[in-house]
DSSP file (Angstrom, degrees, kcal/mol; ACC not computed):
  #  RESIDUE AA STRUCTURE BP1 BP2  ACC     N-H-->O    O-->H-N    N-H-->O    O-->H-N    TCO  KAPPA ALPHA  PHI   PSI    X-CA   Y-CA   Z-CA
    1    1 A M              0   0    0      0, 0.0   146,-0.0     0, 0.0     0, 0.0   0.000 360.0 360.0 360.0 133.9  -20.6   51.6   70.7
    2    2 A P        -     0   0    0      0, 0.0   147,-0.2     0, 0.0   145,-0.1  -0.177 360.0-124.4 -58.2 162.0  -20.0   49.8   67.4
    3    3 A I    >   +     0   0    0    145,-2.1     3,-2.8     2,-0.1     6,-0.2   0.482  56.9 142.6 -93.0  -0.3  -23.1   49.4   65.1
    4    4 A L  T 3  S+     0   0    0      1,-0.3     3,-0.1   144,-0.2   143,-0.0  -0.117  76.7   5.6 -50.7 122.5  -22.9   45.6   64.8
    5    5 A G  T 3  S+     0   0    0      1,-0.3     2,-0.5     2,-0.0    -1,-0.3   0.447  94.2 128.1  89.4  -1.2  -26.4   44.1   64.7
    6    6 A R    X   -     0   0    0     -3,-2.8     3,-0.8     1,-0.2    -1,-0.3  -0.812  49.3-153.8 -99.4 126.9  -28.2   47.5   64.7
    7    7 A A  T 3  S+     0   0    0     -2,-0.5    -1,-0.2     1,-0.2    -2,-0.0   0.791  91.5  59.3 -69.2 -29.4  -30.8   47.7   61.9
    8    8 A E  T 3  S+     0   0    0      2,-0.1    -1,-0.2    -5,-0.0     2,-0.1   0.671  80.1 105.2 -71.8 -16.5  -30.6   51.6   61.7
    9    9 A A    <   -     0   0    0     -3,-0.8     2,-0.5    -6,-0.2   141,-0.1  -0.411  60.7-154.7 -64.0 139.4  -26.9   51.5   60.9
   10   10 A R        +     0   0    0    140,-0.2    40,-2.4    38,-0.1     2,-0.4  -0.803  32.3 142.1-128.4  87.8  -26.4   52.2   57.2
   11   11 A W  E     -a   50   0A   0     -2,-0.5     2,-0.5    38,-0.2    40,-0.2  -0.991  28.1-162.6-123.7 138.5  -23.1   50.8   55.8
   12   12 A R  E     -a   51   0A   0     38,-2.8    40,-2.6    -2,-0.4     2,-0.5  -0.958   8.6-149.4-117.5 140.8  -22.5   49.3   52.5
   13   13 A F  E     -a   52   0A   0     -2,-0.5     2,-0.5    38,-0.2    40,-0.2  -0.912   9.8-171.7-113.7 131.2  -19.5   47.1   51.7
   14   14 A I  E     -a   53   0A   0     38,-2.5    40,-2.5    -2,-0.5     2,-0.5  -0.977   4.7-163.7-118.6 119.4  -17.9   46.9   48.3
   15   15 A F  E     -a   54   0A   0     -2,-0.5     2,-0.3    38,-0.2    40,-0.2  -0.932  14.2-173.9-111.4 129.8  -15.3   44.3   47.6
   16   16 A L  E     -a   55   0A   0     38,-2.9     2,-0.8    -2,-0.5    40,-0.6  -0.889  28.9-121.0-125.3 147.1  -13.2   44.9   44.5
   17   17 A D        -     0   0    0     -2,-0.3    12,-0.1    38,-0.1    38,-0.1  -0.773  26.6-177.2 -90.4 112.8  -10.6   43.0   42.6
   18   18 A S        +     0   0    0     -2,-0.8    11,-1.1    12,-0.1     2,-0.5   0.424  52.4  92.0 -92.6  -1.1   -7.5   45.1   42.6
   19   19 A T  E     -E   28   0B   0      9,-0.2     9,-0.2     7,-0.1    12,-0.1  -0.850  49.3-174.8 -98.7 123.5   -5.2   42.8   40.5
   20   20 A L  E     -E   27   0B   0      7,-2.9     7,-2.5    -2,-0.5    10,-0.1  -0.955  29.2-122.9-119.0 113.8   -5.0   43.4   36.7
   21   21 A P  E     -E   26   0B   0      0, 0.0     5,-0.3     0, 0.0     2,-0.2  -0.235  27.7-176.9 -55.7 137.5   -3.0   40.8   34.9
   22   22 A Q  E >   -E   25   0B   0      3,-2.4     3,-1.5     1,-0.1     2,-0.4  -0.741  61.9 -61.0-138.4  84.0   -0.1   42.2   32.8
   23   23 A G  T 3  S-     0   0    0      1,-0.2    -1,-0.1    -2,-0.2     0, 0.0  -0.616 118.7 -18.6  72.7-128.6    1.7   39.4   31.0
   24   24 A Q  T 3  S+     0   0    0     -2,-0.4    -1,-0.2    -3,-0.1     2,-0.1   0.407 138.4  54.4 -92.1   3.7    3.1   37.0   33.7
   25   25 A E  E <  S-E   22   0B   0     -3,-1.5    -3,-2.4    -5,-0.0     2,-0.3  -0.378  74.8-134.7-115.6-166.5    2.8   39.8   36.3
   26   26 A F  E     -E   21   0B   0     -5,-0.3     2,-0.3    -2,-0.1    -7,-0.1  -0.988   5.1-152.0-149.4 156.5    0.0   42.0   37.6
   27   27 A I  E     -E   20   0B   0     -7,-2.5    -7,-2.9    -2,-0.3     2,-1.0  -0.875  32.6-104.2-125.9 170.7   -0.5   45.7   38.5
   28   28 A A  E    S+E   19   0B   0     52,-2.7    57,-2.6    55,-0.4    58,-0.7  -0.789  73.0 110.3 -98.1 102.7   -2.9   47.3   40.9
   29   29 A K        -     0   0    0    -11,-1.1     2,-0.4    -2,-1.0    -2,-0.1  -0.952  63.3-115.2-167.1 147.4   -5.7   48.7   38.8
   30   30 A F        -     0   0    0     -2,-0.3   -12,-0.1   -10,-0.1   -10,-0.1  -0.765  32.2-128.2 -82.0 134.5   -9.3   48.3   38.0
   31   31 A D     >  -     0   0    0     -2,-0.4     4,-2.7   -12,-0.1     3,-0.5  -0.376  33.0 -99.1 -73.8 163.0  -10.1   47.4   34.5
   32   32 A E  H  > S+     0   0    0      1,-0.2     4,-2.8     2,-0.2     5,-0.3   0.886 120.2  53.3 -53.1 -45.2  -12.7   49.6   32.7
   33   33 A E  H  > S+     0   0    0      1,-0.2     4,-1.7     2,-0.2    -1,-0.2   0.884 112.6  42.2 -58.7 -41.0  -15.6   47.2   33.3
   34   34 A Q  H  > S+     0   0    0     -3,-0.5     4,-3.1     2,-0.2    -1,-0.2   0.890 113.5  52.9 -75.3 -38.2  -15.1   47.0   37.0
   35   35 A F  H  X S+     0   0    0     -4,-2.7     4,-2.8     2,-0.2    -2,-0.2   0.931 110.6  46.8 -57.2 -44.9  -14.4   50.8   37.3
   36   36 A E  H  X S+     0   0    0     -4,-2.8     4,-2.3    -5,-0.2    -1,-0.2   0.895 114.3  48.7 -71.7 -35.6  -17.7   51.6   35.5
   37   37 A W  H  X S+     0   0    0     -4,-1.7     4,-2.3    -5,-0.3    -2,-0.2   0.958 112.3  48.7 -60.0 -49.9  -19.6   49.0   37.7
   38   38 A F  H  X S+     0   0    0     -4,-3.1     4,-2.2     1,-0.2     5,-0.2   0.934 110.1  50.9 -52.9 -51.6  -18.0   50.5   40.8
   39   39 A Q  H  X S+     0   0    0     -4,-2.8     4,-2.1     1,-0.2    -1,-0.2   0.910 110.7  49.9 -51.2 -49.6  -19.0   54.0   39.6
   40   40 A G  H  X S+     0   0    0     -4,-2.3     4,-2.1     1,-0.2    -1,-0.2   0.870 108.1  52.5 -60.4 -40.6  -22.6   52.8   39.1
   41   41 A V  H  X S+     0   0    0     -4,-2.3     4,-1.0     1,-0.2    -1,-0.2   0.888 110.6  46.7 -64.5 -43.1  -22.7   51.2   42.6
   42   42 A L  H  < S+     0   0    0     -4,-2.2     3,-0.4     1,-0.2    -1,-0.2   0.894 112.1  51.5 -67.9 -37.1  -21.6   54.5   44.2
   43   43 A Q  H  < S+     0   0    0     -4,-2.1    -2,-0.2    -5,-0.2    -1,-0.2   0.915 111.9  48.0 -60.8 -45.3  -24.2   56.5   42.1
   44   44 A D  H  < S+     0   0    0     -4,-2.1     2,-0.5    -5,-0.1    -1,-0.2   0.630  92.3  93.4 -76.2 -20.7  -26.9   54.0   43.2
   45   45 A T  S  < S-     0   0    0     -4,-1.0    54,-0.1    -3,-0.4     6,-0.0  -0.645  82.4-116.5 -86.2 124.1  -26.0   54.2   46.9
   46   46 A T    >   -     0   0    0     -2,-0.5     3,-2.1     1,-0.1    -1,-0.1  -0.214  21.7-118.4 -55.0 145.2  -28.0   56.8   48.9
   47   47 A Q  T 3  S+     0   0    0      1,-0.3    -1,-0.1     3,-0.0    -2,-0.1   0.672 111.7  60.9 -61.4 -19.7  -26.0   59.6   50.4
   48   48 A D  T 3  S+     0   0    0      2,-0.1     2,-0.6   -37,-0.0    -1,-0.3   0.338  86.5  91.5 -90.0   7.0  -27.0   58.6   54.0
   49   49 A T  S <  S-     0   0    0     -3,-2.1   -38,-0.2   -40,-0.0     2,-0.1  -0.912  74.5-139.9-101.1 114.6  -25.4   55.2   53.5
   50   50 A H  E     -a   11   0A   0    -40,-2.4   -38,-2.8    -2,-0.6     2,-0.4  -0.452  19.2-142.3 -71.9 145.3  -21.7   55.0   54.6
   51   51 A I  E     -ab  12 100A   0     48,-2.5    50,-2.6   -40,-0.2    51,-1.7  -0.955  14.5-166.8-122.0 135.0  -19.4   53.0   52.2
   52   52 A C  E     -ab  13 102A   0    -40,-2.6   -38,-2.5    -2,-0.4     2,-0.4  -0.988  11.0-159.2-111.4 122.8  -16.6   50.7   53.0
   53   53 A V  E     -ab  14 103A   0     49,-2.7    51,-3.5    -2,-0.4     2,-0.4  -0.836   5.0-167.0-105.5 138.6  -14.4   49.6   50.1
   54   54 A A  E     +ab  15 104A   0    -40,-2.5   -38,-2.9    -2,-0.4     2,-0.3  -0.994  15.4 161.1-123.3 132.0  -12.2   46.5   50.4
   55   55 A S  E     -a   16   0A   0     49,-2.1    51,-0.3    -2,-0.4   -38,-0.1  -0.977  40.5-131.9-147.6 145.1   -9.5   45.7   47.9
   56   56 A H  S    S+     0   0    0    -40,-0.6    50,-2.2    -2,-0.3    -1,-0.1   0.950  97.5  50.5 -72.3 -45.3   -6.6   43.3   48.4
   57   57 A I  S    S-     0   0    0     48,-0.2    50,-0.1    50,-0.1    26,-0.1  -0.703 103.5-101.3 -90.8 137.6   -4.0   45.8   47.2
   58   58 A P        -     0   0    0      0, 0.0    26,-2.3     0, 0.0     3,-0.2  -0.310  16.4-156.6 -64.9 141.2   -4.1   49.4   48.8
   59   59 A I  S    S+     0   0    0      1,-0.4     2,-0.3    24,-0.2    32,-0.1   0.880  91.6   4.6 -73.3 -42.2   -5.8   52.2   46.9
   60   60 A C  S    S+     0   0    0     43,-0.1    -1,-0.4    23,-0.1     2,-0.3  -0.992  81.4 162.8-144.3 136.1   -3.6   54.6   49.0
   61   61 A S        -     0   0    0     -2,-0.3    61,-0.1    -3,-0.2    52,-0.0  -0.995  36.6-154.0-154.6 155.8   -1.0   53.6   51.6
   62   62 A V  S >  S+     0   0    0     -2,-0.3     3,-1.8     2,-0.1     4,-0.3   0.739  92.8  66.8 -96.3 -36.3    2.0   54.9   53.5
   63   63 A S  G >> S+     0   0    0      1,-0.3     3,-1.7     2,-0.2     4,-0.6   0.748  79.7  78.3 -64.3 -20.7    3.8   51.6   53.9
   64   64 A V  G 34 S+     0   0    0      1,-0.3    -1,-0.3     2,-0.2     3,-0.2   0.699  90.3  58.2 -65.4 -18.2    4.5   51.2   50.2
   65   65 A F  G <4 S+     0   0    0     -3,-1.8     5,-0.4     1,-0.2    -1,-0.3   0.701 107.0  46.6 -77.5 -20.9    7.4   53.8   50.7
   66   66 A F  T <4 S+     0   0    0     -3,-1.7     2,-1.1    -4,-0.3    -2,-0.2   0.390  81.3  94.6-115.2   3.1    9.1   51.7   53.2
   67   67 A D  S  < S-     0   0    0     -4,-0.6     2,-0.1    -3,-0.2    -1,-0.1  -0.789 100.2 -15.6 -93.4  97.8    9.2   48.1   51.8
   68   68 A G  S    S-     0   0    0     -2,-1.1     2,-1.7     1,-0.1     3,-0.1  -0.350 104.9 -54.6  96.2 179.7   12.6   48.0   50.1
   69   69 A E    >   +     0   0    0      1,-0.2     3,-1.4    -2,-0.1     4,-0.2  -0.489  67.9 157.9 -90.3  64.7   14.9   50.7   49.2
   70   70 A N  T 3   +     0   0    0     -2,-1.7     7,-2.7    -5,-0.4    -1,-0.2   0.452  70.0  50.5 -79.2   4.5   12.4   52.7   47.1
   71   71 A E  T >  S+     0   0    0      5,-0.2     3,-2.2    -3,-0.1    -1,-0.3   0.366  73.8 104.9-118.8   5.5   14.3   55.9   47.5
   72   72 A K  T <  S+     0   0    0     -3,-1.4    -2,-0.1     1,-0.3    -1,-0.1   0.753  76.3  60.6 -60.4 -28.4   17.9   54.8   46.4
   73   73 A T  T 3  S-     0   0    0      2,-0.5    -1,-0.3    -4,-0.2     3,-0.1   0.498 123.4-102.1 -82.4  -0.5   17.6   56.5   43.0
   74   74 A G  S <  S+     0   0    0     -3,-2.2     2,-0.3     1,-0.4    -2,-0.1   0.348 102.0  76.5 100.0  -9.6   17.0   59.9   44.6
   75   75 A N  S    S-     0   0    0     -5,-0.1     2,-0.5     2,-0.0    -2,-0.5  -0.897  91.7-104.5-125.1 154.7   13.3   59.6   43.9
   76   76 A W        -     0   0    0     -2,-0.3     2,-0.5    -3,-0.1    -5,-0.2  -0.739  39.3-170.5 -83.2 130.4   10.6   57.6   45.6
   77   77 A V        -     0   0    0     -7,-2.7    -5,-0.1    -2,-0.5    -4,-0.0  -0.980   3.7-172.0-122.3 121.5    9.8   54.7   43.3
   78   78 A V        -     0   0    0     -2,-0.5   -13,-0.1    -7,-0.0     5,-0.0  -0.952  27.3-120.4-115.0 120.7    6.7   52.6   44.1
   79   79 A P    >>  -     0   0    0      0, 0.0     3,-1.8     0, 0.0     4,-0.9  -0.344  21.2-122.0 -64.6 146.8    6.2   49.5   42.1
   80   80 A G  T 34 S+     0   0    0      1,-0.3   -52,-2.7     2,-0.2     5,-0.4   0.548 110.8  55.1 -71.8  -7.0    2.8   49.4   40.2
   81   81 A N  T 34 S+     0   0    0    -54,-0.3    -1,-0.3     3,-0.1     3,-0.1   0.158  98.3  62.5-111.0  15.1    1.7   46.2   42.0
   82   82 A W  T <4 S+     0   0    0     -3,-1.8     2,-0.3     1,-0.4    -2,-0.2   0.719 117.0  11.4-105.1 -35.8    2.1   47.7   45.6
   83   83 A M  S  < S-     0   0    0     -4,-0.9    -1,-0.4   -26,-0.1   -55,-0.4  -0.994  98.8 -78.5-146.6 147.9   -0.5   50.5   45.4
   84   84 A H    >   -     0   0    0    -26,-2.3     3,-1.4    -2,-0.3   -55,-0.2  -0.270  26.8-156.0 -56.8 118.9   -3.2   51.3   42.8
   85   85 A L  T 3  S+     0   0    0    -57,-2.6     3,-0.4    -5,-0.4     4,-0.2   0.754  99.5  53.3 -60.6 -29.6   -1.8   53.0   39.6
   86   86 A D  T 3> S+     0   0    0    -58,-0.7     4,-2.2     1,-0.2    -1,-0.3   0.023  72.3 121.1-100.5  31.5   -5.3   54.5   39.2
   87   87 A A  H <> S+     0   0    0     -3,-1.4     4,-3.5     1,-0.2     5,-0.2   0.878  73.2  53.5 -59.5 -40.3   -5.4   56.0   42.8
   88   88 A R  H  > S+     0   0    0     -3,-0.4     4,-2.1     2,-0.2    -1,-0.2   0.943 108.5  48.1 -68.3 -39.5   -5.9   59.5   41.4
   89   89 A R  H  > S+     0   0    0      2,-0.2     4,-1.8     1,-0.2    -2,-0.2   0.926 114.7  46.9 -57.6 -42.8   -9.0   58.4   39.3
   90   90 A I  H  X S+     0   0    0     -4,-2.2     4,-2.8     2,-0.2     5,-0.2   0.926 110.0  51.8 -66.6 -46.4  -10.4   56.6   42.4
   91   91 A K  H  X S+     0   0    0     -4,-3.5     4,-1.5     1,-0.2    -1,-0.2   0.872 110.1  50.5 -57.0 -34.8   -9.7   59.6   44.7
   92   92 A D  H  X S+     0   0    0     -4,-2.1     4,-0.8    -5,-0.2    -1,-0.2   0.891 110.8  49.2 -70.1 -36.4  -11.6   61.8   42.1
   93   93 A L  H >X S+     0   0    0     -4,-1.8     3,-0.7     1,-0.2     4,-0.5   0.924 111.1  49.2 -66.3 -43.8  -14.5   59.3   42.1
   94   94 A F  H >< S+     0   0    0     -4,-2.8     3,-0.8     1,-0.2     6,-0.3   0.793 102.3  62.2 -67.3 -26.8  -14.6   59.3   46.0
   95   95 A Y  H 3< S+     0   0    0     -4,-1.5    -1,-0.2     1,-0.2    -2,-0.2   0.791 104.1  48.4 -66.2 -26.5  -14.6   63.1   46.0
   96   96 A K  H << S+     0   0    0     -4,-0.8    -1,-0.2    -3,-0.7    -2,-0.2   0.593 115.0  48.3 -84.0 -14.0  -17.9   63.0   44.2
   97   97 A H    X<  +     0   0    0     -3,-0.8     3,-1.8    -4,-0.5    -1,-0.3  -0.804  65.4 175.9-129.3  82.3  -19.2   60.4   46.7
   98   98 A P  T 3  S+     0   0    0      0, 0.0    -1,-0.1     0, 0.0    -3,-0.1   0.578  72.0  78.5 -72.8  -4.5  -18.4   61.8   50.2
   99   99 A N  T 3   +     0   0    0    -54,-0.1   -48,-2.5   -49,-0.1     2,-0.6   0.686  66.3 100.6 -77.4 -14.8  -20.2   58.9   51.7
  100  100 A V  E <   +b   51   0A   0     -3,-1.8   -48,-0.2    -6,-0.3     3,-0.1  -0.615  45.9 161.1 -66.4 114.6  -17.1   56.7   51.0
  101  101 A R  E     +     0   0A   0    -50,-2.6    19,-2.5    -2,-0.6     2,-0.3   0.739  48.7  27.3-112.3 -31.1  -15.6   56.6   54.4
  102  102 A L  E     -bc  52 120A   0    -51,-1.7   -49,-2.7    17,-0.2     2,-0.5  -0.995  48.5-166.5-145.3 134.4  -13.2   53.8   54.7
  103  103 A C  E     -bc  53 121A   0     17,-2.7    19,-2.7    -2,-0.3     2,-0.4  -0.975  14.7-165.9-117.5 120.2  -11.0   51.7   52.4
  104  104 A L  E     +bc  54 122A   0    -51,-3.5   -49,-2.1    -2,-0.5     2,-0.3  -0.808  19.0 146.5-102.5 138.1   -9.5   48.5   53.7
  105  105 A S  E     - c   0 123A   0     17,-2.1    19,-2.2    -2,-0.4   -49,-0.2  -0.902  22.8-170.2-151.2-176.0   -6.6   46.4   52.1
  106  106 A G        +     0   0    0    -50,-2.2     2,-2.5   -51,-0.3    19,-0.2  -0.103  43.0 113.0-141.2-121.5   -3.8   44.3   52.9
  107  107 A H  S    S+     0   0    0      1,-0.2   -50,-0.1    18,-0.2   -51,-0.1  -0.196  73.9  70.4  78.2 -47.4   -1.0   43.1   50.5
  108  108 A M  S    S-     0   0    0     -2,-2.5    -1,-0.2     2,-0.2    18,-0.1   0.583  91.9-135.4 -84.3  -7.7    1.9   45.0   51.9
  109  109 A H  S    S+     0   0    0     16,-0.5    17,-0.3     1,-0.3     2,-0.2   0.655  74.2  97.0  64.1  17.0    2.1   42.9   55.1
  110  110 A M  S    S-     0   0    0     15,-0.3    15,-2.8    -4,-0.1     2,-0.5  -0.791  73.8-118.9-126.5 169.3    2.5   46.0   57.1
  111  111 A V  E     +D  124   0A   0     -2,-0.2     2,-0.3    13,-0.2    13,-0.2  -0.946  43.8 138.4-119.5 130.2    0.0   48.2   59.0
  112  112 A D  E     -D  123   0A   0     11,-2.2    11,-2.6    -2,-0.5     2,-0.3  -0.974  24.6-165.6-159.3 161.3   -0.7   51.9   58.2
  113  113 A A  E     +D  122   0A   0     -2,-0.3     2,-0.3     9,-0.2     9,-0.2  -0.990  11.4 168.7-148.7 141.3   -3.6   54.3   58.0
  114  114 A C  E     -D  121   0A   0      7,-2.5     7,-3.2    -2,-0.3     2,-0.4  -0.984  22.7-138.8-145.3 154.9   -3.9   57.7   56.4
  115  115 A E  E     +D  120   0A   0     -2,-0.3     2,-0.4     5,-0.2     5,-0.2  -0.952  19.1 177.3-119.2 139.6   -6.8   59.9   55.7
  116  116 A Y  E >  S-D  119   0A   0      3,-2.8     3,-1.1    -2,-0.4    -2,-0.0  -0.936  70.8 -15.7-145.0 120.5   -7.1   61.9   52.5
  117  117 A L  T 3  S-     0   0    0     -2,-0.4    -1,-0.1     1,-0.2     3,-0.1   0.898 130.0 -48.6  57.0  43.8  -10.2   64.2   51.5
  118  118 A G  T 3  S+     0   0    0      1,-0.2     2,-0.5   -17,-0.0    -1,-0.2   0.520 114.7 113.7  84.3  -0.3  -12.4   62.5   54.3
  119  119 A V  E <   - D   0 116A   0     -3,-1.1    -3,-2.8   -17,-0.0     2,-0.5  -0.941  56.7-146.7-109.8 129.4  -11.6   59.0   53.4
  120  120 A K  E     -cD 102 115A   0    -19,-2.5   -17,-2.7    -2,-0.5     2,-0.5  -0.812  10.8-162.9 -92.3 126.8   -9.6   56.7   55.7
  121  121 A Y  E     -cD 103 114A   0     -7,-3.2    -7,-2.5    -2,-0.5     2,-0.5  -0.952   8.6-175.2-113.1 120.5   -7.3   54.2   54.0
  122  122 A A  E     -cD 104 113A   0    -19,-2.7   -17,-2.1    -2,-0.5     2,-0.5  -0.971  13.8-164.5-124.7 118.7   -6.1   51.3   56.3
  123  123 A C  E     -cD 105 112A   0    -11,-2.6   -11,-2.2    -2,-0.5   -17,-0.3  -0.893  18.3-157.8 -98.2 130.8   -3.6   48.7   55.1
  124  124 A N  E     - D   0 111A   0    -19,-2.2   -13,-0.2    -2,-0.5    20,-0.2  -0.234  16.2-121.0-122.7  42.1   -4.0   45.9   57.7
  125  125 A G        -     0   0    0    -15,-2.8   -16,-0.5   -19,-0.2     2,-0.3  -0.080  38.8 -71.8  70.6-162.3   -1.0   43.6   58.0
  126  126 A S        -     0   0    0     14,-0.3    16,-3.0   -17,-0.3    -1,-0.1  -0.999  13.0-144.9-144.2 142.7   -1.0   39.8   57.4
  127  127 A V  S    S-     0   0    0     -2,-0.3    -1,-0.1    14,-0.2    36,-0.1   0.926 101.7  -8.7 -71.5 -44.1   -2.2   36.9   59.2
  128  128 A A  S >> S-     0   0    0      1,-0.1     3,-2.2    13,-0.1     4,-0.7   0.516  82.0-176.0-127.9  -9.5    0.7   34.7   58.2
  129  129 A G  T 34  -     0   0    0      1,-0.3    -1,-0.1     2,-0.2    -2,-0.1  -0.094  69.9 -18.1  42.9-131.3    2.7   36.6   55.6
  130  130 A Y  T 34 S-     0   0    0    -21,-0.1    -1,-0.3    -4,-0.1     3,-0.0   0.185 100.1 -89.5 -92.4  19.1    5.6   34.8   54.1
  131  131 A G  T <4  -     0   0    0     -3,-2.2    -2,-0.2     1,-0.1    -1,-0.0   0.871  67.8-157.3  72.5  40.6    5.8   32.1   56.9
  132  132 A W     <  -     0   0    0     -4,-0.7    33,-0.8     1,-0.1    -1,-0.1   0.035  30.7-158.3 -49.4 147.0    8.2   34.6   58.7
  133  133 A E  S    S+     0   0    0      1,-0.2    -1,-0.1     2,-0.1     3,-0.0   0.358  85.8  14.5-107.1   2.7   10.6   33.6   61.3
  134  134 A K  S    S-     0   0    0      5,-0.1    -1,-0.2    30,-0.0     5,-0.1  -0.949 108.2 -60.2-156.0 172.9   10.7   37.1   62.6
  135  135 A P        -     0   0    0      0, 0.0     2,-0.8     0, 0.0     3,-0.3  -0.178  50.9-119.8 -56.0 151.3    8.6   40.2   62.2
  136  136 A Y  B >  S-F  139   0C   0      3,-2.6     3,-1.6     1,-0.2    -7,-0.0  -0.828  89.5 -26.5 -95.1 111.3    8.3   41.6   58.6
  137  137 A L  T 3  S-     0   0    0     -2,-0.8    -1,-0.2     1,-0.3     3,-0.1   0.939 129.3 -47.0  53.2  49.7    9.7   45.1   58.6
  138  138 A E  T 3  S+     0   0    0     -3,-0.3     2,-0.6     1,-0.2    -1,-0.3   0.382 114.4 119.9  75.8  -1.9    8.8   45.3   62.4
  139  139 A F  B <   -F  136   0C   0     -3,-1.6    -3,-2.6   -30,-0.1    -1,-0.2  -0.844  50.8-151.1-103.0 125.5    5.2   43.9   61.9
  140  140 A E        -     0   0    0     -2,-0.6   -14,-0.3    -5,-0.2   -12,-0.0  -0.543  37.9 -85.6 -81.3 150.1    4.1   40.8   63.6
  141  141 A P  S    S+     0   0    0      0, 0.0    20,-0.9     0, 0.0    21,-0.4  -0.265  74.0 121.1 -52.3 139.6    1.5   38.6   62.1
  142  142 A G  E     -G  160   0D   0    -16,-3.0     2,-0.3    18,-0.2    18,-0.2  -0.935  47.7-114.6-175.3-164.5   -2.0   39.7   62.9
  143  143 A Y  E     -G  159   0D   0     16,-2.3    16,-3.2    -2,-0.3     2,-0.4  -0.978  29.3-102.0-152.4 159.9   -5.4   40.9   61.7
  144  144 A A  E     -G  158   0D   0     -2,-0.3     2,-0.6   -20,-0.2    14,-0.2  -0.745  16.7-155.3 -96.7 141.0   -7.5   43.9   61.9
  145  145 A L  E     -G  157   0D   0     12,-2.8    12,-2.6    -2,-0.4     2,-0.5  -0.950  20.3-163.4-110.8 116.7  -10.4   44.4   64.1
  146  146 A V  E     -G  156   0D   0     -2,-0.6     2,-0.5    10,-0.2    10,-0.2  -0.912   9.4-168.0-115.4 120.3  -12.7   47.1   62.6
  147  147 A D  E     -G  155   0D   0      8,-2.7     8,-2.4    -2,-0.5     2,-0.3  -0.941   8.8-160.0-105.9 128.7  -15.5   48.9   64.4
  148  148 A L  E     -G  154   0D   0     -2,-0.5  -145,-2.1     6,-0.2     2,-0.3  -0.804   4.9-154.5-107.1 144.7  -18.0   50.9   62.4
  149  149 A Y    >   -     0   0    0      4,-2.2     3,-2.0    -2,-0.3    -2,-0.0  -0.871  28.3-117.8-125.2 154.9  -20.2   53.7   63.8
  150  150 A E  T 3  S+     0   0    0     -2,-0.3  -140,-0.2     1,-0.3  -100,-0.1   0.759 112.0  60.6 -64.6 -24.6  -23.4   55.2   62.8
  151  151 A D  T 3  S-     0   0    0      2,-0.1    -1,-0.3     1,-0.1     3,-0.1   0.461 122.6-101.4 -77.1   0.4  -21.8   58.6   62.1
  152  152 A G  S <  S+     0   0    0     -3,-2.0    -2,-0.1     1,-0.3     2,-0.1   0.380  83.5 126.3  92.2  -5.7  -19.6   57.1   59.4
  153  153 A S        -     0   0    0     -5,-0.1    -4,-2.2  -103,-0.0    -1,-0.3  -0.426  38.9-162.5 -83.7 168.6  -16.5   56.9   61.6
  154  154 A S  E     -G  148   0D   0     -6,-0.2     2,-0.4    -2,-0.1    -6,-0.2  -0.956  15.2-150.6-144.3 161.7  -14.4   53.8   62.3
  155  155 A K  E     -G  147   0D   0     -8,-2.4    -8,-2.7    -2,-0.3     2,-0.5  -0.997  13.4-168.0-128.6 135.2  -11.9   52.5   64.6
  156  156 A I  E     -G  146   0D   0     -2,-0.4     2,-0.4   -10,-0.2   -10,-0.2  -0.993   3.1-174.5-127.1 128.6   -9.3   49.9   63.5
  157  157 A E  E     -G  145   0D   0    -12,-2.6   -12,-2.8    -2,-0.5     2,-0.7  -0.976  21.0-137.1-118.9 134.2   -7.1   47.9   65.9
  158  158 A Y  E     -G  144   0D   0     -2,-0.4     2,-0.6   -14,-0.2   -14,-0.2  -0.821  21.8-157.8 -91.0 119.3   -4.4   45.6   64.7
  159  159 A V  E     -G  143   0D   0    -16,-3.2   -16,-2.3    -2,-0.7     2,-0.3  -0.869   6.0-166.3-106.3 120.5   -4.4   42.3   66.8
  160  160 A T  E     -G  142   0D   0     -2,-0.6   -18,-0.2   -18,-0.2   -33,-0.0  -0.767   4.3-171.4-100.9 161.4   -1.3   40.2   67.0
  161  161 A Y        -     0   0    0    -20,-0.9   -19,-0.1    -2,-0.3    -1,-0.1   0.243  45.1 -99.6-141.5  15.4   -1.6   36.7   68.3
  162  162 A G        +     0   0    0    -21,-0.4   -20,-0.1     1,-0.2    -2,-0.0   0.672  55.0 171.1  83.8  10.1    1.8   35.1   68.8
  163  163 A W        -     0   0    0    -22,-0.3     2,-0.4   -36,-0.1    -1,-0.2  -0.325  12.5-164.8 -59.4 139.5    2.0   33.1   65.6
  164  164 A K        -     0   0    0      3,-0.0   -31,-0.1   -33,-0.0     2,-0.1  -0.994  19.1-120.4-128.3 136.5    5.4   31.5   65.0
  165  165 A A        -     0   0    0    -33,-0.8     2,-0.2    -2,-0.4   -33,-0.1  -0.405  34.9-109.0 -64.6 141.3    6.8   30.0   61.8
  166  166 A R        -     0   0    0     -2,-0.1     2,-0.3     2,-0.0    -1,-0.1  -0.589  33.5-134.6 -70.1 141.1    7.8   26.3   62.0
  167  167 A T              0   0    0     -2,-0.2    -1,-0.0     1,-0.1    -3,-0.0  -0.722 360.0 360.0 -99.5 150.5   11.5   26.0   61.9
  168  168 A K              0   0    0     -2,-0.3    -1,-0.1     0, 0.0    -2,-0.0   0.495 360.0 360.0 -84.4 360.0   13.2   23.4   59.6
């Protein structure tokens, strides 16, 4: 049973700004001030408290490889605003804090989940996307329903709801 409403459940939620302006564009990265703040929050969180991190842009994602022809050069090329450029640094921080259990994101308008070193990373689609007239790369508009458990595990279900774009 999910923990909703149970006082003995110990989850902490941390919401982070994952866009760093770069001229007229942006990259997916935490500036130093936010990274140091985040590091402090993790250090101040007791080890028996599970942590869920939310960022708009994925820290780690599988879907970034399938949005466009990212392999046409003969190498995988992932744009710096599709997944965190500082993912290795964040992964190293999470390794020191094994109570980080779940990272939620969106941005890619696709659905994927992967686990790396005990942390589940889930990219959770889009409610409306680009005002699609068809699914975006096979993904219908929807939202994630997340259940969190006392043992630090989670279950994520992507719920579609039949939204259709207005035609002109």
